[in-house]
C-alpha positions, 0 to 999 in steps of 0.5 A: 630340894638338893643342896648345891653349895653351902657357905662357910659358917663358924660351927663347921670350921670348929667341928672340922678343926676338932675332927682333924686334931691329932688326938687318940682314937677315943674322944674321951681325952679331948672332951675331958680337955675341953670340959676342964675349964673353970669360968672363975679362972677369967676376969672382966676388965676395962682396957684403954688403947691407942693406935696410930693410923697409917692413912693420910691426915689421920692421927691416933685413934683412942678407944675404951672397951670392956674385955675378958682376960686370964691372969696368965698369958696364953703362951704360958697355959694349955687352956683351950680357950684363947683370948690373946690376939683375938678369940679362938679355940686350940688343942695343945698336945703332949709333944708341944704342938699347938693347933687351933682356930682363931678369929678377930675383928679387923678395923683398919679401914675405919681410918679412911672415913676419919680423914678429911683428906681422903673423903673422895675415897670409898670407905674401907669397911671393918670385917671379921677374919678367922682361920687356923693356927699351928705352933710349936712350944718345945723351945724357949722361943715359941713359934706360931703360924696363923692364917686369916680369911675374911668372912663377909667377903669385903675384899677376898684377901688373906693375911698370914702371920709368923710369930716368935714369942719368948714368954717369961712368968714370975710370981705375980705376973708375966712378960712376953716379948714377941716379933710378928712377920705379917704377909698381906695378900694382894687383894688385902693390900689393894683394898686397904692401901690401894686406889681403885680406877673408879676412885682415881683423881689428880691427887690420888692416882690409881695405885695397887701395892700388891702383896706386902710384908710388915714386921711387928714387935710387941711387949705384953706385961701382966702384973697381979695387984692382988688375988683378984686384980690384974694390971695389963699393958701392951706396946707395939711398933709395926714397920710397913712394907715399902709398897704400902708406904708408897701408897698415896693414901699412906703418910707413915712408915711405922705405926705405934700402938699401946694399951693399959687394962685393969681386970677384976676376978670376983670368983662370981661363978659356982664351982664346977662340981655338978650336984644332983645329976641323978635328979636331973629333969629330962623334959623342960617345956617353956610357954611364952609370950613374944612381943614382936616388932615386925619388918617384912619386905617383898622385892618382887622381880620384874617380868615381861609384863610388870616392873620390879616392885618393892613392897613393905608389908607394914608401911605400905600395906598397913599390916601391924608392925607389933604383935604379941605372939605365943611361943612354945619351946620344948627340950628332952635330955638323954645321956646327960650330954644329949638333947632334942630341941623343939621350938614353934611360933606362929603369927597371923595378921589381917589389915586394910588400907588405901594404896598410896601408889600404883602397885603390882602384887603377884600378877595383879595390878592395883592402882593408887587409891584402891582399898585393899585387904592384906592377910599375912601368915608367918610360921617357924618350927625348929627341930634340932639335936644338941650336944653339950661339949661342957656341962657341969654345975657352973656352965653349959656350952654345946653345938646344935644341928637341925632343921628349920621349917619356915612358912610365909604367905601374904595375899592382897585382895580388893574388898568385895572385888571379883578377882581372887586374892593375889598371893606370894609365899615361901614354904621351905625347910632349911638346915641350921647349925648353932651354938647354945650356952647357959651360966647359973648365978647362985641356986636360983638364977640362970643366964642363957643364949641360943644362936642358930644360923645358916646361909646357903643356895638351894635349887629354889632359894638363896639366902640366910636365916638367923635365930637368937634367943637370950634368957634370964630365968628365975627358978622357984624349985626343981619344977617351976621357973619364970624367965624374961628375955629377947628374941631375934629372927631374921630371914632373907630368901631369894627365889625364882619360883612362881610362888615368890619370884623375888626376895623376901626379907622378914625380921621379928625381934622383941622382948619375951616372958615365959613359964618353965616347967621341968619334969 
């Protein structure tokens, strides 16, 4: 099954960045830099912000949200984890260069749907942007360049920013004024500030602003109220390009924004010093029960002899939409930072129903009112290699690469009918990449997460797979523990082969409990 093309994923971007950083031939210094990271350096807070919308008929948008922050501004530290102006990773060299990868959520287009005067226009949807950064911190004024690509392909546009900062730190806080020059590509500007030919009306003629340059000035303040409390404030003013101001959807030439935040650092986490490494168990086995809510849809393509069909396995064919599934997870550690992961669950269902409409399933036609029996089977086997970028007594964070074996089969037959059951099925192996992490709370509790994703085109399949597991575990001793958590597994595969000839969408999600044994 040769791989034709692979879509960009966050793991690949991070790995590519780390590979290209100008570090010594030995990887030791870079890993030491990454692992020199203390969760107790960060604080959790609440921020209240306001931002002026550029769109006609819109005013300020006010939001309140929790956030993670540091008591020091990123321009005043060498920390690899970035929290200002988005979230990302970076590497600061000894000769003052700064290289990294940063991402952020773009919510600019939400102003369209909030304006009564622009209801005739299509919504400009929120999106996720990510890209590289490079900076120079050898002068009092720090210079940084960032470029962002849009991940979900809403508009295929890009933005780039040239930032000048003058950071100043005092005994109990910081002051950082900055000037930011923003370049917006034509695709970006046309999407957010243009009017397409299909949207054109007498009120809103077709308009394409093309590429544009905005200028943004900002002042960030931080003040340490006490060793555990931090007050932060930010105020900004953005001047819009003439091409954007000329848009029929825009009625402002400049945009104000501001926020005030209060954060608390309780030093909640354990110290980083890892104790008992020599006694670290090599093998862990988890036996669990997964209470799965199931949603399965088959979109069968039309052929010369039958029309397109949309078949919901649970609602239309009567399969149970909730089942308790046994789940097995096993982990083998070696070399302290290395791990082999294995996960498996299997679900089999059998149901009967009377069809409420005519349906083609496979090559067989079943008229309305037919009593049918439906069988379905889902299997998922995950095998991966994991490497811990960080692992100490306070936390673990790493990357995973592996394979996911997926088997799905659904068949329909008439009870006591002469014909053989008609079936559709998927039976494939997909590569997966992911991240995992865990944080202990005290000596007995641990919170963990595991995410595997992949989106790709194969010779026979086009689609994506995603797996997410969240766990809260209570250890009784070094060997035994119990946990509860939540699982999500989603897959969408399109295929033209005879076994499917359509699109399969599967989703399993729900709570789980498990027993953990280490030895």
